[in-house]
C-alpha positions as CSV (number, residue, x, y, z in Angstrom):
1,M,46.4,82.6,-97.4
2,I,44.1,84.9,-99.4
3,F,44.4,88.7,-99.4
4,V,41.8,90.9,-101.2
5,T,42.3,94.4,-102.4
6,G,40.9,96.9,-104.8
7,D,41.9,100.4,-106.1
8,T,45.3,99.6,-107.4
9,H,45.1,102.1,-110.2
10,G,48.1,100.9,-112.2
11,E,51.4,102.6,-111.5
12,H,49.7,105.2,-109.2
13,D,48.8,102.6,-106.5
14,I,51.0,99.7,-107.4
15,H,53.2,100.5,-104.4
16,K,50.4,99.1,-102.2
17,L,51.7,95.7,-103.3
18,N,55.4,96.3,-102.8
19,T,57.3,95.0,-99.7
20,I,56.8,98.3,-97.8
21,G,53.0,98.6,-98.4
22,F,52.5,94.9,-98.1
23,P,55.2,93.5,-95.9
24,E,53.2,90.2,-95.3
25,Q,54.3,89.0,-98.8
26,K,57.8,88.3,-97.6
27,G,56.5,85.0,-96.2
28,L,54.2,84.1,-99.0
29,T,54.5,81.6,-101.8
30,R,52.7,80.9,-105.1
31,D,50.1,79.0,-103.1
32,D,49.0,82.3,-101.5
33,Y,46.7,84.7,-103.4
34,V,46.2,88.4,-103.8
35,I,42.8,89.0,-105.4
36,I,42.5,92.5,-107.0
37,C,38.8,93.3,-107.1
38,G,38.2,96.1,-109.6
39,D,39.9,99.5,-110.2
40,F,43.2,97.8,-111.3
41,G,43.8,100.1,-114.2
42,G,46.9,98.3,-115.4
43,V,45.8,96.7,-118.5
44,W,44.3,99.1,-121.0
45,N,46.2,98.3,-124.2
46,R,47.7,95.3,-125.9
47,F,51.2,94.5,-124.3
48,E,52.9,94.7,-127.7
49,E,51.7,98.4,-127.9
50,N,52.4,99.5,-124.4
51,K,55.6,98.4,-122.7
52,H,54.9,100.4,-119.7
53,E,51.8,98.3,-118.8
54,K,53.7,95.1,-119.6
55,H,56.4,96.3,-117.1
56,W,53.9,96.4,-114.3
57,M,52.3,93.0,-115.2
58,D,55.8,91.5,-115.2
59,W,56.4,93.2,-111.8
60,L,53.3,91.5,-110.4
61,E,54.4,88.2,-111.9
62,D,57.7,88.5,-110.1
63,R,55.9,88.8,-106.7
64,P,56.1,85.7,-104.4
65,F,52.3,85.3,-104.4
66,T,49.8,84.6,-107.1
67,T,47.8,87.5,-108.4
68,L,44.2,87.1,-109.4
69,F,41.8,89.7,-110.9
70,C,38.0,90.0,-110.6
């Protein structure tokens, strides 16, 4: 399955992808995709310099689906 979203402005909107805002993910696997089309706002600095941004990227990595960015 493929889901497409935008406007996930980093920590301000990441809740859109938690199990409350996106309950469908409970049945997804790595073979399912969430494509974030613009306005992500979660990667502005190098991870080594910004542990806060790395936290949210790791959080996305821990989701049951595969996250893609455009």
